[in-house]
C-alpha positions in Angstrom: 165.8 157.5 79.4 165.1 161.3 78.9 167.4 163.7 80.6 166.2 165.5 83.8 166.2 169.2 83.1 168.2 170.3 85.9 170.6 167.4 86.2 171.5 166.3 82.7 172.4 162.7 82.1 175.9 161.4 81.2 176.9 158.5 79.0 176.5 155.1 80.9 179.8 153.9 82.2 181.6 157.4 82.2 183.6 158.1 85.4 182.4 160.5 88.1 184.7 163.4 88.3 186.6 163.6 91.5 187.8 167.1 92.7 191.0 165.9 94.4 192.4 163.0 96.4 190.8 162.3 99.7 193.5 162.5 102.3 191.1 163.4 105.1 190.5 161.3 108.3 187.4 160.9 110.3 187.0 162.4 113.9 188.5 159.3 115.3 191.6 159.7 113.2 190.9 156.8 111.0 191.1 157.2 107.2 188.0 157.4 105.2 186.9 154.1 103.7 186.7 155.0 100.0 184.6 151.9 99.2 181.7 153.6 101.0 181.7 156.4 98.3 181.8 154.1 95.3 178.6 153.0 93.5 178.2 149.3 93.9 178.9 147.3 90.7 175.9 145.8 89.1 176.2 142.0 88.2 175.8 140.7 84.8 172.4 139.2 85.7 171.0 142.6 86.9 167.8 143.4 85.2 167.2 147.1 84.6 163.4 147.9 85.0 162.3 151.1 83.2 159.2 151.5 85.3 161.2 152.0 88.4 163.6 154.4 86.6 160.8 156.5 85.5 159.5 156.6 89.1 162.9 157.5 90.5 163.2 160.4 88.2 160.6 162.1 90.3 163.4 162.5 92.8 164.4 165.7 91.1 161.0 167.1 91.7 161.0 166.5 95.5 163.7 167.2 98.0 163.2 163.6 99.7 163.1 160.1 98.0 162.6 157.0 100.0 163.5 153.5 98.7 162.0 151.2 101.4 162.0 147.4 101.3 163.3 144.2 102.9 166.7 142.7 102.6 167.3 141.5 99.0 164.6 143.7 97.5 167.0 145.1 94.9 167.0 148.7 96.4 170.8 149.3 96.4 171.3 148.0 92.8 168.4 149.9 91.6 169.5 153.2 93.1 173.2 152.5 92.0 172.1 151.8 88.3 169.9 154.9 88.3 172.7 157.1 89.8 175.2 155.9 87.4 173.3 157.4 84.5 173.1 160.8 86.0 175.6 163.7 85.6 177.4 164.9 88.6 177.2 166.0 91.3 175.8 162.7 92.8 177.1 161.8 96.2 177.0 158.1 97.2 177.4 157.0 100.9 177.0 153.4 102.0 176.7 152.6 105.7 178.0 149.4 107.3 177.5 148.0 110.8 180.0 150.4 112.3 179.9 153.5 114.5 177.4 156.1 113.1 177.4 158.7 115.8 176.5 162.2 114.6 180.1 163.4 114.3 181.1 160.4 112.1 178.0 160.5 110.2 178.4 164.1 109.0 182.2 163.6 108.5 181.3 160.9 106.0 178.5 163.0 104.4 180.9 165.9 103.9 183.5 163.4 102.4 180.9 162.0 100.0 180.4 165.6 98.8 183.9 166.1 98.2 184.2 162.9 96.4 181.4 163.9 93.9 182.9 167.1 93.1 180.8 169.3 95.3 183.1 170.1 98.2 181.9 172.2 101.0 183.9 175.4 101.6 186.3 175.8 104.5 183.7 177.7 106.2 181.8 174.6 106.9 184.6 173.0 108.8 184.7 169.4 109.8 183.3 167.5 113.0 186.1 167.0 115.6 184.0 164.9 118.0 182.6 161.6 116.8 179.6 161.9 119.2 178.4 165.3 118.3 178.3 168.0 115.6 177.9 171.7 116.0 174.8 173.5 114.7 176.9 176.1 113.1 178.4 173.5 110.8 174.9 172.2 109.8 173.6 175.6 109.2 176.7 176.6 107.1 176.4 173.4 105.1 172.7 173.9 104.4 173.3 177.6 103.4 176.1 176.6 100.9 173.9 173.9 99.3 171.0 176.4 99.1 173.2 178.8 97.1 174.3 176.2 94.5 173.3 176.7 90.9 173.2 172.9 90.3 171.5 170.8 93.1 173.5 167.9 94.7 172.0 164.4 94.7 172.9 162.6 98.0 172.2 158.9 98.1 172.4 157.3 101.6 172.5 153.5 101.1 171.5 151.2 104.0 170.4 154.0 106.0 168.7 151.7 108.4 172.1 151.1 110.0 172.1 154.6 111.4 170.4 154.2 114.8 171.5 157.4 116.6 168.3 159.4 117.2 170.1 162.7 116.8 171.0 162.1 113.2 167.5 162.2 111.7 166.7 165.6 113.3 170.0 167.0 111.9 169.4 165.5 108.4 165.9 166.9 108.3 167.3 170.4 109.3 169.9 170.4 106.6 167.4 169.1 104.0 164.8 171.7 104.9 167.3 174.8 104.8 169.1 173.5 101.7 166.2 174.3 99.7 166.5 173.3 96.1 170.2 172.7 96.5 169.9 169.2 97.9 167.9 166.1 96.8 168.2 163.4 99.4 167.6 159.6 98.5 167.3 157.2 101.5 167.8 153.5 100.8 166.5 151.6 103.8 164.9 148.5 105.3 163.2 150.5 108.0 161.0 153.5 108.3 163.3 156.6 108.8 162.6 158.8 111.8 162.0 161.8 109.6 158.6 163.7 109.4 157.6 161.8 106.3 153.9 162.7 106.8 154.8 166.3 106.3 156.7 165.8 103.1 153.9 163.5 101.8 151.2 166.0 102.6 152.7 168.8 100.5 153.8 166.5 97.7 157.6 166.6 98.5 158.2 162.9 98.9 159.0 160.3 96.3 158.3 156.7 97.6 159.2 153.3 96.2 158.3 150.6 98.6 158.2 146.9 98.7 155.0 146.4 96.5 156.6 148.4 93.7 160.0 146.8 94.0 158.5 143.3 93.6 159.1 141.8 90.3 156.1 141.2 87.8 155.8 137.7 86.2 157.2 139.3 82.9 160.1 140.8 84.8 160.8 137.6 86.7 160.8 135.6 83.3 163.4 138.2 82.0 165.5 137.9 85.1 165.5 134.1 84.8 166.6 134.4 81.3 169.6 136.4 82.3 170.5 133.6 84.6 170.3 131.2 81.7 166.9 129.7 82.8 164.2 129.9 80.2 160.7 129.2 81.5 157.3 130.2 80.3 155.7 133.3 81.7 153.1 131.1 83.6 155.9 129.4 85.4 157.5 132.6 86.2 154.1 133.8 87.5 153.9 130.8 89.9 157.3 131.7 91.2 156.4 135.2 91.7 153.3 134.2 93.7 155.4 132.1 96.0 158.3 134.7 96.4 156.0 137.8 96.2 158.2 139.0 93.6 161.2 139.2 96.1 164.3 140.0 94.0 166.9 137.9 96.0 164.4 134.9 96.2 164.1 135.0 92.4 167.8 135.2 91.8 168.8 132.5 94.2 166.1 130.3 92.9 167.3 131.0 89.4 170.9 130.1 90.2 169.8 126.8 91.8 167.4 126.0 88.9 170.2 126.4 86.4 172.0 123.4 87.9 168.8 121.3 87.6 168.1 119.1 84.7 164.5 120.4 84.7 164.5 124.1 85.7 160.8 124.6 85.3 160.0 121.6 87.6 162.6 122.7 90.1 161.1 126.2 90.3 157.7 124.7 90.9 158.8 122.3 93.5 161.9 123.5 95.2 162.2 123.2 98.9 162.8 126.7 100.4 164.1 125.5 103.6 166.9 123.5 101.8 168.1 126.2 99.6 170.3 129.2 99.4 167.1 131.3 100.0 167.0 129.7 103.5 170.7 130.7 104.1 170.0 134.2 103.0 166.9 134.8 105.2 168.3 133.1 108.3 171.5 135.2 108.0 170.0 138.5 106.9 166.8 138.5 108.9 166.4 135.8 111.7 170.0 135.9 113.2 170.0 139.7 113.3 167.0 139.5 115.9 167.1 139.0 119.6 166.6 135.6 121.2 163.0 136.7 122.2 162.2 137.9 118.8 163.6 134.7 117.1 161.4 132.6 119.3 158.4 134.7 118.5 159.1 134.4 114.7 159.6 130.5 115.0 156.3 129.9 116.8 154.1 132.2 114.7 155.4 130.4 111.6 152.7 127.9 112.1 150.1 130.5 111.5 148.8 131.9 108.2 148.1 135.3 110.0 148.3 136.4 113.6 147.7 139.3 115.9 149.7 140.2 119.0 147.3 138.5 121.4 147.3 135.3 119.4 151.2 135.5 119.3 151.3 135.8 123.0 149.2 132.7 123.4 151.7 130.8 121.5 154.8 132.2 123.3 153.3 132.5 126.8 154.7 136.2 127.0 153.1 139.6 126.7 155.5 141.4 124.5 154.4 140.4 121.0 152.9 143.8 120.1 156.1 146.0 120.3 158.1 143.0 118.7 155.7 142.7 115.8 155.6 146.4 115.2 159.3 146.6 115.2 159.7 143.7 112.8 157.3 145.4 110.4 159.1 148.7 110.7 162.3 146.9 109.9 160.9 145.2 106.8 161.8 141.9 108.4 159.4 139.9 106.1 156.5 140.6 108.6 153.7 142.2 106.6 150.9 144.1 108.2 147.3 143.1 107.0 145.4 145.8 109.0 143.5 145.9 112.1 146.6 144.7 114.1 146.9 141.5 112.0 150.1 140.4 110.4 151.5 137.7 108.2 154.9 136.4 107.4 156.4 136.4 103.8 155.4 132.8 102.5 159.1 131.8 101.9 160.2 133.1 105.3 157.3 131.3 106.8 158.2 128.0 105.1 161.9 128.4 106.3 160.9 129.3 109.8 158.7 126.2 110.0 161.4 123.9 109.0 163.8 125.7 111.5 161.1 125.3 114.2 161.2 121.5 113.8 164.9 121.5 114.3 165.3 123.9 117.2 162.0 123.0 119.0 161.2 119.5 118.0 157.8 118.2 118.9 156.5 121.6 119.7 154.4 122.2 116.5 151.3 120.2 117.3 151.0 122.1 120.7 151.3 125.3 119.0 148.6 124.4 116.5 146.5 123.4 119.6 147.0 126.7 121.3 146.3 128.7 118.2 143.0 126.6 117.6 141.8 127.2 121.2 142.5 131.0 120.9 140.8 131.2 117.5 137.8 129.3 118.8 137.3 131.7 121.6 137.5 134.6 119.2 135.2 133.2 116.6 137.5 132.4 113.8 136.0 128.9 112.8 137.8 128.2 109.6 141.2 128.8 111.1 140.1 126.9 114.3 139.3 123.8 112.3 142.5 124.1 110.2 144.7 124.2 113.3 142.8 121.6 115.3 143.4 119.3 112.4 147.1 120.1 112.2 147.3 119.3 115.8 145.3 116.0 115.2 142.8 117.2 117.8 139.6 116.1 116.0 137.4 116.4 119.2 138.4 120.2 119.3 137.7 120.6 115.5 134.4 118.7 115.4 133.3 120.4 118.6 133.9 123.9 117.1 132.2 123.0 114.0 128.9 121.6 115.9 128.9 124.3 118.5 129.0 127.0 115.7 126.0 125.3 114.2 128.2 124.9 111.0 127.5 121.1 110.3 125.6 122.3 107.2 128.9 123.7 105.8 129.8 120.1 105.0 127.1 120.0 102.3 127.0 123.5 101.0 128.9 126.7 100.7 132.1 127.6 98.7 134.3 125.7 101.2 132.3 122.5 101.5 134.7 120.4 99.6 137.6 121.6 101.5 135.9 121.1 104.8 135.0 117.6 103.8 138.6 117.0 102.8 139.8 118.2 106.2 137.7 115.8 108.2 138.3 112.9 105.9 141.6 112.5 107.8 139.7 112.1 111.1 140.6 108.5 112.6 138.2 106.2 114.4 139.8 106.9 117.8 138.0 110.4 118.0 134.9 109.4 119.9 132.5 112.3 121.0 129.1 113.4 120.1 130.5 116.0 117.8 133.0 113.7 115.9 130.2 111.2 115.5 127.9 113.8 114.0 130.6 114.8 111.6 131.1 111.2 110.6 127.3 110.8 110.0 127.4 113.9 107.9 130.2 112.6 105.9 128.6 109.1 105.4 125.2 110.3 104.7 126.6 112.9 102.1 128.1 110.0 100.4 124.7 108.0 100.7 126.3 105.4 103.1 123.1 104.9 105.1 124.4 102.0 107.3 127.5 103.8 108.7 125.9 107.2 108.6 122.9 106.1 110.8 125.2 104.1 113.2 127.3 107.3 113.8 124.0 109.4 114.2 122.5 107.1 116.7 125.6 106.9 118.7 125.8 110.7 118.9 122.1 110.9 119.8 122.7 108.4 122.6 125.5 110.5 124.0 123.6 113.7 123.8 120.6 112.2 125.7 122.9 111.6 128.6 124.5 115.0 128.6 122.9 117.7 130.8 124.6 120.6 129.1 122.9 123.0 126.8 123.6 121.4 123.5 120.8 122.7 121.3 123.2 123.3 118.3 124.3 119.8 118.4 120.6 118.5 118.7 119.6 120.7 115.9 122.5 119.2 113.8 120.9 115.7 114.7 117.6 116.8 113.3 119.1 117.9 110.1 120.9 114.7 109.5 117.7 112.8 110.4 116.0 114.7 107.7 118.7 113.8 105.2 118.4 110.1 106.3 114.7 110.2 105.8 115.2 111.6 102.4 117.6 108.9 101.4 115.1 106.2 102.6 112.0 107.9 101.1 110.3 108.1 104.5 107.9 111.0 104.8 106.8 110.4 108.5 110.4 110.5 109.4 111.3 113.6 107.6 108.2 115.5 109.1 109.1 114.4 112.6 112.7 115.7 112.1 111.2 119.0 110.8 109.1 119.3 113.9 112.0 118.5 116.2 114.1 121.2 114.3 111.4 123.8 114.7 111.3 123.2 118.5 115.1 123.4 118.7 115.4 126.6 116.8 113.8 128.3 119.7 116.7 127.1 122.0 119.5 128.0 119.7 121.0 131.6 120.0 119.5 133.8 117.3 123.1 135.0 116.1 123.9 131.3 115.2 120.7 130.9 113.1 121.3 134.2 111.4 124.9 133.2 110.6 123.9 129.8 109.1 120.9 130.2 106.9 121.9 126.9 105.2 120.5 124.9 108.1 116.9 125.8 107.4 117.5 125.7 103.5 118.9 122.1 103.7 116.4 120.9 106.0 113.5 122.1 104.0 115.1 120.7 100.9 115.2 117.3 102.4 111.6 117.7 103.4 110.5 118.8 99.9 112.4 116.1 98.2 110.9 113.4 100.4 107.4 114.8 99.8 108.0 114.8 96.0 109.1 111.2 96.2 105.8 110.3 98.0 103.7 112.0 95.3 102.5 114.9 97.6 103.2 117.4 94.8 101.5 120.6 96.2 103.0 120.1 99.7 106.4 119.6 98.2 106.1 122.6 95.9 105.2 124.9 98.8 108.2 123.8 100.7 110.7 123.9 97.8 109.4 127.2 96.7 110.4 128.6 100.3 113.9 127.4 99.7 114.2 128.6 96.2 113.1 132.1 97.4 115.8 132.1 100.3 118.0 135.1 100.0 121.0 134.6 97.8 124.4 133.9 99.1 127.2 131.3 98.8 126.0 129.5 101.9 122.5 128.5 100.4 123.5 128.1 96.8 123.5 124.3 96.9 120.0 124.0 98.5 118.6 126.7 96.2 119.9 124.9 93.2 118.4 121.5 94.5 115.1 123.2 95.1 115.1 124.6 91.6 115.9 121.2 90.2 113.1 119.4 92.2 110.7 122.1 91.2 111.6 121.6 87.6 111.0 117.8 88.1 107.6 118.8 89.6 106.7 120.9 86.6 107.7 118.1 84.2 105.7 115.6 86.1 102.7 117.9 86.0 102.9 118.4 82.3 104.6 121.7 82.0 107.8 121.2 79.9 108.7 124.8 79.1 108.3 125.8 82.7 110.3 122.8 83.8 113.1 123.7 81.4 113.2 127.3 82.7 113.6 126.0 86.2 116.1 123.4 85.2 118.2 125.9 83.5 118.3 128.0 86.7 119.4 124.8 88.6 122.2 123.9 86.4 125.4 125.5 87.6 128.5 126.5 85.6 130.4 123.3 85.1 133.7 124.3 83.3 135.3 125.5 86.5 137.6 123.3 88.6 136.3 122.1 91.9 134.0 119.6 93.6 131.2 117.6 91.7 128.1 119.3 90.7 125.2 119.6 93.2 122.2 117.3 93.2 120.2 120.1 92.0 122.3 120.6 88.9 122.1 116.9 88.2 118.3 116.8 88.6 118.1 119.9 86.3 120.0 118.1 83.5 117.7 115.0 83.8 114.8 117.3 83.4 116.3 119.0 80.4 117.1 115.6 78.9 113.5 114.5 79.4 112.2 117.7 77.8 114.6 117.2 74.9 113.1 113.7 74.3 109.6 115.1 74.2 110.8 117.6 71.6 112.5 114.8 69.7 115.9 116.4 70.2 117.5 112.9 70.9 121.1 113.7 70.5 120.8 116.7 72.9 119.0 114.5 75.4 121.9 111.9 75.2 124.5 114.6 75.8 122.7 115.9 78.9 122.2 112.4 80.2 125.7 111.4 79.6 126.8 114.5 81.8 125.2 112.8 84.8 126.7 109.3 84.4 130.1 110.0 85.9 128.7 111.8 89.0 129.6 109.9 92.2 126.6 111.1 94.1 123.3 109.8 93.2 122.0 106.4 93.1 120.9 106.2 96.7 118.8 109.4 96.5 115.3 108.1 95.4 114.2 111.2 93.5 117.5 111.5 91.7 117.5 107.8 90.8 113.9 107.9 89.6 114.6 111.0 87.6 117.6 109.3 86.0 115.5 106.2 85.2 112.7 108.4 83.8 115.1 110.3 81.4 117.1 107.3 80.4 114.1 105.0 79.7 112.2 107.7 77.7 115.3 108.2 75.5 115.7 104.5 74.8 112.0 104.2 74.0 112.2 107.1 71.5 115.1 105.2 69.8 113.2 102.0 69.8 115.2 100.1 72.3 112.4 98.7 74.2 114.0 96.0 76.2 116.8 98.4 77.4 114.2 100.9 78.2 112.4 98.4 80.5 115.7 97.7 82.4 116.5 101.4 82.7 113.0 102.3 84.0 113.6 100.5 87.4 115.4 103.0 89.8 116.5 100.0 91.9 116.6 102.1 95.2 114.8 100.7 98.3 112.5 103.2 99.9 110.2 103.1 102.9 107.3 104.4 100.9 106.6 103.7 97.3 106.6 106.6 94.9 103.3 106.7 92.9 104.9 108.6 90.0 108.0 106.6 89.9 106.0 103.3 90.0 103.6 104.7 87.3 106.5 105.8 85.0 108.1 102.4 85.3 104.7 100.6 84.6 104.2 102.8 81.5 107.6 101.8 80.0 107.0 98.2 80.7 103.5 98.3 79.3 104.6 100.1 76.1 107.3 97.5 75.6 104.6 94.6 75.9 102.5 96.6 73.5 105.4 97.1 71.0 106.0 93.3 71.3 102.4 92.4 70.3 101.2 91.5 73.9 98.3 93.9 74.4 96.8 91.9 77.2 100.0 92.0 79.3 100.4 95.7 78.6 97.0 96.4 79.9 97.7 94.2 83.0 100.8 96.2 83.8 98.8 99.4 83.7 97.1 98.6 86.9 100.1 100.1 88.7 99.5 103.4 87.0 98.2 106.0 89.6 95.1 108.0 88.3 96.3 110.9 90.6 99.1 111.5 88.2 97.5 113.2 85.1 100.7 112.9 82.8 100.8 109.1 83.6 97.1 108.7 83.2 96.9 110.2 79.7 99.9 108.0 78.7 98.2 104.9 80.1 95.0 105.9 78.3 96.9 106.0 75.1 98.2 102.4 75.7 94.8 101.1 76.6 93.3 102.5 73.4 96.0 101.0 71.3 95.3 97.7 73.1 91.6 98.2 72.0 90.5 98.8 75.6 88.5 102.0 74.8 86.4 102.0 78.0 89.5 101.7 80.2 91.1 104.6 78.3 88.2 106.9 78.7 87.9 106.0 82.4 91.5 107.2 82.9 90.9 110.4 80.9 87.7 111.0 83.0 89.7 110.4 86.2 91.6 113.6 85.6 89.8 116.3 87.6 88.4 119.0 85.4 89.2 121.7 88.0 92.9 120.8 87.7 95.0 123.2 85.7 96.8 120.6 83.6 99.7 121.4 81.5 100.2 121.0 77.8 101.8 117.6 78.0 98.5 116.4 79.5 96.2 118.3 77.2 98.0 117.3 74.0 98.2 113.6 74.8 94.5 113.6 76.0 93.4 115.3 72.7 95.4 112.7 70.8 93.8 109.8 72.6 90.2 111.3 72.0 91.1 112.0 68.4 92.3 108.3 67.9 89.1 107.0 69.4 87.0 109.4 67.2 89.0 108.1 64.2 88.3 104.6 65.0 84.6 105.4 65.3 84.6 107.1 61.9 84.1 110.5 63.2 86.8 112.3 61.0 85.5 115.8 61.9 85.9 115.3 65.5 89.3 113.7 65.1 90.6 116.6 63.0 89.2 119.2 65.3 91.0 117.4 68.3 94.2 117.2 66.3 94.1 120.8 65.6 93.8 121.7 69.2 96.6 119.2 70.1 98.8 121.0 67.5 98.0 124.4 68.9 98.9 123.4 72.4 102.1 121.4 71.3 103.4 124.1 69.1 104.0 126.5 71.9 105.9 123.9 73.8 107.5 122.3 70.6 106.3 118.9 71.8 106.9 116.5 68.9 107.2 113.1 70.5 103.5 112.6 71.2 102.7 112.9 67.5 105.6 110.8 66.5 104.4 108.0 68.8 100.8 108.2 67.9 100.9 105.6 65.1 99.9 105.3 61.5 96.4 106.4 62.0 97.5 110.0 62.3 99.2 110.3 58.9 96.2 110.8 56.6 94.8 113.6 58.8 98.2 115.4 59.1 98.3 115.5 55.2 95.3 117.6 55.1 95.8 121.3 54.5 94.6 122.8 57.8 96.6 120.4 59.9 99.6 120.4 57.7 99.9 124.1 58.0 99.6 124.0 61.8 102.6 121.4 61.8 104.7 123.2 59.3 108.1 124.6 60.5 108.1 122.9 63.8 106.7 119.3 63.5 107.1 119.0 59.7 109.5 120.9 57.4 108.2 124.2 56.1 107.5 124.3 52.4 109.9 126.5 50.3 108.6 129.8 49.2 107.4 130.1 45.6 110.1 130.5 42.9 112.7 130.1 45.5 115.3 127.3 45.3 115.4 125.1 48.4 118.4 126.0 50.5 120.0 124.5 53.7 117.6 124.1 56.6 117.5 127.0 59.0 119.2 126.6 62.4 117.2 125.0 65.1 115.1 127.4 67.2 116.2 127.9 70.8 114.5 125.8 73.4 113.6 129.0 75.3 113.8 132.6 74.1 117.4 133.7 74.3 117.7 137.3 75.3 121.4 138.2 76.1 122.1 141.5 77.6 124.5 143.9 75.7 127.4 143.0 78.2 126.7 139.2 77.9 126.9 139.5 74.1 130.3 141.4 74.5 131.6 138.6 76.6 130.3 136.0 74.1 131.9 137.6 71.3 135.3 137.6 73.0 134.7 133.9 73.9 134.3 133.2 70.3 137.6 135.1 69.7 139.4 132.5 71.9 140.1 135.0 74.6 140.7 133.8 78.3 138.6 135.0 81.1 141.5 137.2 82.4 141.8 138.7 78.7 138.1 139.4 78.6 138.2 141.2 81.9 141.0 143.4 80.9 139.5 144.1 77.5 136.2 145.1 79.0 137.5 146.8 82.2 135.6 144.2 84.3 136.6 142.1 87.2 137.4 138.3 86.4 134.4 137.4 88.8 132.1 139.6 86.8 133.0 138.0 83.6 132.5 134.6 85.1 129.0 135.7 86.2 128.2 136.8 82.7 129.4 133.6 81.3 127.3 131.7 83.8 124.3 133.6 82.6 125.0 132.9 78.9 125.5 129.2 79.6 122.0 129.1 81.3 120.3 131.2 78.6 121.8 129.0 75.8 121.2 125.7 77.7 125.0 124.7 77.4 127.8 123.9 79.8 130.9 125.0 78.2 132.6 127.7 76.1 132.8 125.9 72.9 129.1 124.8 73.1 128.1 128.4 73.7 129.8 129.6 70.7 128.6 127.0 68.5 124.9 127.3 69.6 125.1 131.1 69.4 126.2 130.7 65.8 123.4 128.3 65.1 121.1 130.9 66.4 122.7 133.5 64.3 123.7 135.6 67.4 127.4 135.8 66.3 
């Protein structure tokens, strides 16, 4: 450490010069206790932290320095270690729990100055009365200090034990008039009664408080090492999170871990209430408080945070505000959060809760219930639910959820998984309309229609007999009715639920509707999905677009993803694969983060991407995407989801020539109130194609009767099979059934052109066949549709060998010829499925991902927040059509972006 200019450092360990023996006595006639002037010894396991030393060196630039922190924060050892490395005069004075009236206080200060070699003159004198000190003594002392060539550093340790209100005023007087001759360091648990604001305003105060005294993970690992406990920094980081870097907690934990056969496991799982940490906190903090304050601390230990009014509700008293303010001032492990809210240090809270169960057995559930009622009245829903569950009062929990119109939070939002987990502990004995609604939501979200509908009907019966204003509960019923209609594929029921919801919205308070936009988003998603199932594509598209355009926010993220996934499926079924792919990529969420399963929208998005990959003959990618949907627990009961999975799986199996397996996969096997024309048509197409491949053209044509002419994609595929079965008239009837005014997508126009080209080839009209093939190639090239040409059959090969058609197919359908006089090299990387346009920042993030940097390391390297890096990664994954870091790097390298 560099020497401070006006107070040169001495060699560590050298003795402090003492002017003379100390024969004096205090004003009470007792001899001075020399131990109070001695620097505390640092233990072998003490860790010197240079960053705090560097900060403490600022003490020589300001008259006042404050080391303020709770018991066991390491204040005294830090100050003593720092002071031991300084040259004299350094006066040290420790206070105990004895008498600290003004006369005694100043007698000890004067003796501390004598002990460090800076004795006051006889003109200063000495206090003769323990209870008072003369103004003349203080003025003379300040004047002598001001005249010194070398300033005195005075360290007052455990200054919080000095409670006489006259002392701070006297100390401030001496400090002010001593000028540069005195640097005062106060080591304290509480806020001293000095005008700190004045010193702070003019830059004359050096402060080290609890946050800076807290150990970092790296410092904690080093401290544990000194105790003979070697653990990774991550384990130390977990311990720091639990102890908030509290020095005593770390040291006591290390001592206990050293005796364990598995120190790392002990530090991870140790029970604070049965450790030396508990003994320390109970002795140093809890037992020093009054009985009323102890009772307050024990009761609020059931809370994660609290304000005075909430604390009063738990104690049945009205004195929480001054008690909490005092505890905070005393650094008694009560931390201020702002706006009159507090929290307990996590270890202290853990220990207090265990102590509560011993001192006040059986009270804990009642405290949770009181807290839940107060929090419900004041609009704190998440905490209301947590405390209601802790009290095992499920009627209170479910009632709060439903009354707040928050039933949709069981399906969407960042805390939906946690909320579902909370209510999973609700037993059958809880019977109220609200608990039945929560049960119905839980069962329907898991596609358990029988139990879900039973609970929903029971709730509706009770609500019918209730005369209270329960619009929020009835609107929740309408939402669940819409979900049930979706799962049963019943358009009339879903439209009725939507009408009921529209009426009830007029009765629900506007602030609840504004607070919960997910209600409308979820409801419309259920309506759109049901209409899609029924083949009402335009109606479904209008509803789903409304959801997709809902303002962003975590509460509506899941329904927006579902809407995008359904819109992607609509585009695919309408013959627009590239547009379907873009929407599907938008629906696919980031999947390499921990948490609940993917949303339905994300699953449908992957199924659409798999189907598009089959059409492009990228079968391995299609299989990968399909595999990612196989282990998802949700799904098979939702008709659209089940049919989408059947469609993608059957098409992949057909492309691989596994016709029998394709037929089995084509059946969604989901009962529905209304048959889906497109699902039925897709299943019939697969079955018909299997019959045709098996040499049964008659049966193939017979099966095609189930194909709806209202589905252009299905119609052109059915026409192709009819033509292959030599039923030319039936093929052209289907093609002609596609309305000319419909703006059909390339998947329709390409296949229609191929059917007509094949018919022209069979009729010997080569020119027409090749003209139609050229048009099909032009339309397919933009979408990279390969599968229709690969499935066309042998008739197409002679035509594709001709120069014009061969040139149109080269590079995307067939390999491009090598350039003249150029040796053939390795094939170029596959082109991206959609244009990949990464922003500069996204490219920066991707480069660091390729360098094996973690998300936290990337954030630090680019000076970004971790959440911003995650947002960039999510965008990169979507643009590259991948799901994980490794896949993103490989794909970017294939595309020569890295």
